[in-house]
C-alpha positions as CSV (number, residue, x, y, z in Angstrom):
1,M,0.0,0.0,0.0
2,P,1.4,3.4,-0.9
3,R,2.1,5.9,1.8
4,V,-0.9,8.2,2.6
5,I,1.1,10.8,4.5
6,L,4.5,12.0,3.1
7,Q,7.1,12.3,5.8
8,E,8.9,15.2,4.0
9,K,5.7,17.3,3.9
10,S,4.2,19.4,6.7
11,Y,0.4,19.1,7.1
12,T,-2.3,21.3,8.6
13,S,-5.6,20.1,9.9
14,S,-7.4,21.1,6.7
15,D,-4.8,19.3,4.5
16,Y,-6.0,15.9,5.9
17,F,-9.5,16.7,4.5
18,N,-8.0,17.2,1.0
19,L,-6.3,13.8,0.9
20,S,-8.0,11.3,-1.4
21,Y,-7.6,8.3,0.9
22,P,-10.2,6.8,3.2
23,T,-10.3,8.2,6.7
24,K,-9.3,4.8,8.2
25,D,-6.1,4.7,6.1
26,I,-5.1,8.3,7.0
27,I,-5.5,7.9,10.7
28,A,-3.9,4.4,10.7
29,E,-0.7,6.1,9.4
30,I,-0.5,8.3,12.5
31,G,-1.3,5.4,14.9
32,Y,-5.0,5.8,15.6
33,T,-8.2,4.0,14.8
34,Y,-11.8,4.9,14.9
35,S,-15.2,3.3,14.8
36,L,-18.7,4.6,14.3
37,Q,-20.9,3.7,17.3
38,R,-24.1,4.9,18.8
39,I,-23.6,7.0,22.0
40,S,-26.1,7.5,24.8
41,L,-26.4,11.1,25.9
42,P,-28.2,12.2,29.1
43,H,-31.7,13.5,28.4
44,G,-34.8,14.7,30.1
45,N,-38.1,15.3,28.4
46,V,-37.6,14.1,24.8
47,T,-40.2,15.1,22.3
48,D,-41.5,13.1,19.4
49,T,-39.7,15.5,17.0
50,L,-36.3,14.7,18.6
51,H,-37.0,10.9,18.3
52,K,-37.7,11.4,14.5
53,L,-34.6,13.5,14.1
54,K,-32.5,10.8,15.8
55,A,-34.0,8.0,13.7
56,N,-33.4,10.0,10.5
57,F,-29.8,10.8,11.5
58,Y,-28.9,7.1,12.1
59,K,-30.7,6.1,9.0
60,K,-28.7,8.5,6.7
61,L,-25.3,8.3,8.5
62,P,-24.0,5.2,6.8
63,K,-24.7,6.8,3.4
64,I,-22.4,9.7,4.0
65,S,-19.0,9.4,2.4
66,L,-16.3,11.4,4.2
67,T,-14.1,11.4,1.1
68,S,-16.7,12.4,-1.5
69,E,-16.4,15.7,-3.5
70,A,-19.7,17.0,-2.1
71,T,-18.6,16.5,1.5
72,I,-15.3,18.2,0.8
73,R,-17.1,21.2,-0.8
74,G,-19.5,21.4,2.1
75,Y,-16.6,21.4,4.6
76,N,-14.7,24.2,2.8
77,R,-17.6,26.7,2.9
């Protein structure tokens, strides 16, 4: 596998978003891993609207590509 991060180059935080490699490959080169998982946050009175928002979020989350051109354009706004 080719190197994702060039040792002779200095990177800023935004440079990592411009790399055309999957997120897992980029962070593996710097010694980290990540996983997507559901978290439980403390809550009080939760309305029906919030339940619908949460369901919609988790339904669409797997369809979002962090390396797509549209995502990169949205990040750079």
